[in-house]
C-alpha positions as CSV (number, residue, x, y, z in Angstrom):
1,X,-192.7,20.4,-118.3
2,X,-192.6,24.0,-118.3
3,X,-188.9,25.0,-119.4
4,X,-189.0,28.4,-118.0
5,X,-189.6,26.9,-114.9
6,X,-187.0,24.1,-114.9
7,X,-184.6,27.3,-115.9
8,X,-185.5,28.6,-113.5
9,X,-184.3,26.0,-111.2
10,X,-181.5,25.0,-112.8
11,X,-180.1,28.8,-112.1
12,X,-182.1,28.9,-108.8
13,X,-178.9,25.1,-108.1
14,X,-175.5,27.1,-109.7
15,X,-176.5,30.2,-107.4
16,X,-176.5,27.7,-104.6
17,X,-173.6,26.6,-105.7
18,X,-171.7,30.0,-105.7
19,X,-173.8,30.8,-103.0
20,X,-172.1,28.6,-101.0
21,X,-168.1,29.2,-102.2
22,X,-168.9,32.8,-101.2
23,X,-169.3,31.7,-98.0
24,X,-167.4,29.6,-96.6
25,X,-164.9,32.6,-98.3
26,X,-166.4,34.5,-96.5
27,X,-167.0,32.3,-93.1
28,X,-162.3,31.3,-93.8
29,X,-162.4,35.7,-92.8
30,X,-165.0,36.3,-90.7
31,X,-166.3,33.6,-88.4
32,X,-168.9,30.9,-89.3
33,X,-171.6,32.1,-87.2
34,X,-170.3,35.4,-88.2
35,X,-170.4,35.0,-91.8
36,X,-173.9,33.6,-91.1
37,X,-174.9,36.4,-89.0
38,X,-173.8,38.3,-91.9
39,X,-175.3,36.2,-95.4
40,X,-179.0,36.6,-93.3
41,X,-178.8,40.4,-92.1
42,X,-177.9,41.0,-96.4
43,X,-180.3,38.9,-97.2
44,X,-182.7,40.8,-94.9
45,X,-181.9,43.6,-95.9
46,X,-182.3,42.6,-99.8
47,X,-185.4,41.9,-99.3
48,X,-186.4,44.8,-97.9
49,X,-185.4,46.3,-100.5
50,X,-186.8,45.1,-103.0
51,X,-190.3,44.5,-101.1
52,X,-190.4,48.3,-101.1
53,X,-188.9,48.4,-104.8
54,X,-192.0,46.2,-106.9
55,X,-194.8,48.2,-103.7
56,X,-195.6,44.0,-102.2
57,X,-198.1,44.7,-100.4
58,X,-197.0,42.6,-96.4
59,X,-200.4,40.7,-95.3
60,X,-198.5,41.3,-91.2
61,X,-202.4,39.9,-90.8
62,X,-202.0,35.7,-92.7
63,X,-199.2,35.2,-90.5
64,X,-201.4,33.7,-88.3
65,X,-202.8,31.4,-91.0
66,X,-199.7,29.7,-91.2
67,X,-199.1,26.6,-90.3
68,X,-196.3,26.4,-87.9
69,X,-193.5,24.5,-89.5
70,X,-194.4,26.7,-92.6
71,X,-191.7,29.3,-90.3
72,X,-188.9,26.2,-89.6
73,X,-187.0,27.9,-92.9
74,X,-185.7,29.8,-91.2
75,X,-183.8,27.9,-89.4
76,X,-183.1,25.9,-92.0
77,X,-181.8,28.4,-93.5
78,X,-179.4,29.6,-90.2
79,X,-178.6,25.6,-90.5
80,X,-177.5,25.3,-95.1
81,X,-175.6,28.1,-94.1
82,X,-173.7,27.0,-91.4
83,X,-173.3,23.6,-93.3
84,X,-171.4,24.8,-96.3
85,X,-170.1,28.1,-94.0
86,X,-168.3,24.7,-92.1
87,X,-167.8,22.1,-95.0
88,X,-167.0,23.5,-98.4
89,X,-163.3,24.6,-96.8
90,X,-162.7,21.3,-95.6
91,X,-163.9,18.8,-98.3
92,X,-164.1,21.4,-101.6
93,X,-167.4,22.7,-103.6
94,X,-167.6,20.1,-106.3
95,X,-167.9,17.8,-102.8
96,X,-170.1,19.2,-101.1
97,X,-172.6,20.0,-103.6
98,X,-172.4,16.3,-104.9
99,X,-173.9,15.5,-100.8
100,X,-176.3,18.6,-100.8
101,X,-178.0,17.2,-103.8
102,X,-177.6,13.7,-103.1
103,X,-179.6,14.7,-100.0
104,X,-181.9,17.2,-101.6
105,X,-183.2,14.3,-104.1
106,X,-183.9,11.3,-101.7
107,X,-185.8,14.2,-99.5
108,X,-187.7,15.7,-101.7
109,X,-189.2,12.3,-102.9
110,X,-189.9,11.3,-99.8
111,X,-191.5,13.9,-99.6
112,X,-193.6,14.0,-103.1
113,X,-194.9,10.4,-102.0
114,X,-196.2,11.9,-99.7
115,X,-196.9,14.9,-100.0
116,X,-195.9,16.3,-96.9
117,X,-196.6,19.8,-96.2
118,X,-198.8,19.9,-98.2
119,X,-197.2,19.5,-101.7
120,X,-198.9,17.8,-104.2
121,X,-198.3,14.6,-104.3
122,X,-196.1,12.8,-106.7
123,X,-196.5,8.5,-106.9
124,X,-192.4,7.3,-106.8
125,X,-192.5,5.3,-110.0
126,X,-189.1,2.9,-110.7
127,X,-187.6,5.2,-112.8
128,X,-187.6,6.7,-109.6
129,X,-185.4,5.0,-107.7
130,X,-183.1,3.9,-110.9
131,X,-182.9,7.7,-110.8
132,X,-181.5,7.3,-107.1
133,X,-179.3,5.5,-107.6
134,X,-177.8,6.7,-111.3
135,X,-177.3,9.8,-109.3
136,X,-175.6,7.9,-106.0
137,X,-173.5,6.2,-108.6
138,X,-172.8,9.2,-109.7
139,X,-171.9,10.9,-106.3
140,X,-169.5,7.8,-105.6
141,X,-166.7,8.1,-109.1
142,X,-167.0,12.6,-107.9
143,X,-166.6,11.9,-104.4
144,X,-163.7,9.5,-104.8
145,X,-159.7,10.0,-103.9
């Protein structure tokens, strides 16, 4: 396993928890849908600045080669931000993040096992199922009142 990529993925997980917290704080003040829009506008501006600063070559002609389902990521972003902003103030960052992680792992295993959406197909092993069971048990403990 490449530790650099594992560390980068872990950093992404920490950023997601922080992002959810920041988005929820914004949503409390300006509203859920308004905060979703603000977050996307700021994200758009950030990407534009990064592309310009790095001189990234933008090949719009390739957009027609992209499979239709790959464009659903933009819709997923709206769903994710809305759900995070809506749930974190109600159930807490830890509880919401626990539910997010459990759903992410289950979905990821299904995608890996099927090779859906052009991803590398990975066999499902008993240790994967054991990991999901342990994760679910840990989630249950975390979510106890």
